[in-house]
Residue, then its C-alpha position, 0 to 999 in steps of 0.5 A: m305913272r305915279k307909283v303906288p305906295k306899297v301901304l296900299y298894296v298892304l291894305l289891299a291884301i287885308s281887305l281881300l283876306f277880311a272879304v274871303l273870311v266874311g264870306c267862309t263865316n257866311n257860308s258857315s252860318k248858311t250850312t247851319s241853317d240847312e242842318k236839320v233842326t229837332l223840335e221836342f213836342i209834348r202832349w197828352s194822349n186822348g186815346p187810340v183814334l185821336d193819337a193816331e191822327e195826331e202821329d200822322k200829323v207830325k209825320r206829315f209835317n216832317e215829311s213836308h219840311p225836310n229841314i225839321e224834324v218834330k219828335m212828338t212825346l204822348l204821355p198821361w194827362d197828369e204826366t204831361f205837365k209833370k214833364i213840361e215842368l221838369s223840362l221848363a226848369t232846364d237850360n234846354p226846355v222843350d220847344i212846343f206843348y199842347w195847351d190846358t189851363p194848368a199851364y197858365a202859371w207858366y205863362k204868368k212866369g214868362l215861359f210863353k213865347n209871344l206869338q203876336p209878332y208871328f200872327d201879324r207877320d205870317l197870318d190872314m186873320s179875316e180867315y179866322e174867328g178872331a173874336l173866338f180867340e180873344p180869351l187867349k190874348f192873356d194880356k189883353e193885346n197878344m197872342y200866346i197860343a196858336p189855336e188849332n182847332f175848337q172843341t165844344i159839347a153836345l147832347y149824345y143820344n141812343k137813337t135806337m132807344f128812343e125808337k124802341a120806346g116811341v119817344a120823340v128824338p132831341d132836337g135844336n129846340w129841346t130844353w132841360d124840362d124835354v131832357r127830363a121828361a123824356a128820360q122819364k119814359l126811357t128809364v126802365k125798372e124790373g122790380d126794385k132794380t133799374t136795368q136802363f136809364g134814361y139819362d147820365v149826368a156824365a160830364l155835366n158833373t164837372w163845372w166847366a159843363w154845368q156852368a152852361l146851365t148857370a149861364e143860359q139862366g143869365g148867371q156867371l161864375v166869374s166876372s172875367i176869366n183871366d185871374p178872377d179875384s173871386i167867384t160866385l156859386n152860391t146864387p140862384e142860377t147855379t143852384n137851380a142848375l145844380q138842383f135839377l141836375q141832382d134831382l135827376i139822380y136821387k129824385d126822379g131816378v132816371a139817371p144813375d148814381a156811381a154804384k148804380m153806373n158800376a151795377l150797369g156795367g159802364g155808361f153810354m156805351t153799354g146801350k143802357i144809358g139814353m142821353y148824356v151830355g160829352g164833348d168832341w173828344d168822345l167821337g173817336s170811341l162813339r163812332e166805333i159803336t155797332d150795336f145800336e144806332w146813336d145821334m147828337a143834338p145841340l145842348p138844350k135850352w134852359g127857357d128860351t136860351r142856349v149857351t154852349p161852352y167852347f174850348i180851344g185846343g192850340y200850341v204854345m212855344t216856350e220862350n227859351s226854345k232854341h228854335p223859334e222860327e222852326a217851332w212857329e213853322f210848326l204852329k202856322w202849319t197846323m193853323t193853315d195847311n193842316q187845317t183841311t186835313l182836319a176837317e176831313q178827320q172830323s175829329w176836331i172842329p178847325v179854326h180856319n173858317s173856309s176849312r170848317e165850312a168846306a168840311k164834308v159830313p163823314d160817312w160815320a156821322p149822325s143826322g145831328y152832326q152838322i148842326t151841332r158841330f157847326d152852329w155853336t159859334n153862334y151862342g158859345i162862350i169860353g169853357d175855361i178859367y184862367h188863373t194860377k190857383w185855378r188847379e188847385a181850387h178845383d182839386k181841393f174844393i170844387s171836385p168836393m164840392q161836385d162829389k157831395i152834390f152828385t155822389s152823396g146827394g148832400s144839400v146844393p145850397d150848403a155845398l155851393e156855399e162852402a165851396e165859395k167861401q173856400i175858394n174865395a179864400l184861396l184866390k185872395e191869398 
């Protein structure tokens, strides 16, 4: 037998020691990955009903994922984005936050995680209306938001008031002229005082809603919703739209101005308003009404055309999250497993096709609920504009423009012309 050199014994011992060390290292890594990970999640409050549903969502996720704990912070809308901004400036930023357009500036700074690799790896996009997600591909190629729900707007009306007045209720064929005619019949005056109004301009005094009337006439505010370099406001289409709405207040007298609204003691919930346009987010409050019967209908047409703005609710994973896989697990869960529950709750419209289509109409829902909530995909346009200066443009110029038109009753063309010049100067800076 040949004698084995001592050096080989030494090398063998070193190899065994290395293997043991590697094994210990691997076991240590496995232990770390099995430890509970805490994810920080920030979103804004939407009222008692929707907040309770959001809290339930987080609770169910945590219960089904024992190694992940999502800690949610609910704040007022303005405080939400201040909190997120402060967090993003730290070395340990929030992991997840709920998306809205003010956050677009953070995407431009590279603070959003590109979710496309996760989408490609884990999702079957044939199960979703992918074309409706295209606006969230800010760079035209990749998804930066995990969509959970769609939101849209509709015409809500006091069915009891209509029936009492003997006025036909709105349906899918109504035009804005039909709205005006019905509002005139529903408005009640006692001497010089109006005690019941047929309509409330409500959400339609904001650009994301009234743009529907512009679009129904073939007009558009911007050529691209992503980083537009100009806006077109002073057009016949937008002038017609805003003049129509202003006339409901100051010419026809069928919609209250701010002072008359205060005198009424509130809006639609008082039972003294016949119709208004509002969002899905109103359903949590509307379903609590017991004093009268209400219903809903698709947004009216301008002529033969209907356009309904839609919005996408979803989640952002921050670029510097310490736990990207766990954060993605939550985002993926909201787009898949939780979609059935979302459909059952009926507050938001699920993005998952089969979950949306299988949703049962809830007991509290009125007769127009189904067609209004689910047919809009045939005529929906994204209701947002993505630009780092859009919030500034809104606060400085669009909001004052709307106040001049709806609060002060000022000239519509003059207000549009002035705001267009101001906004375009800002966007070009």
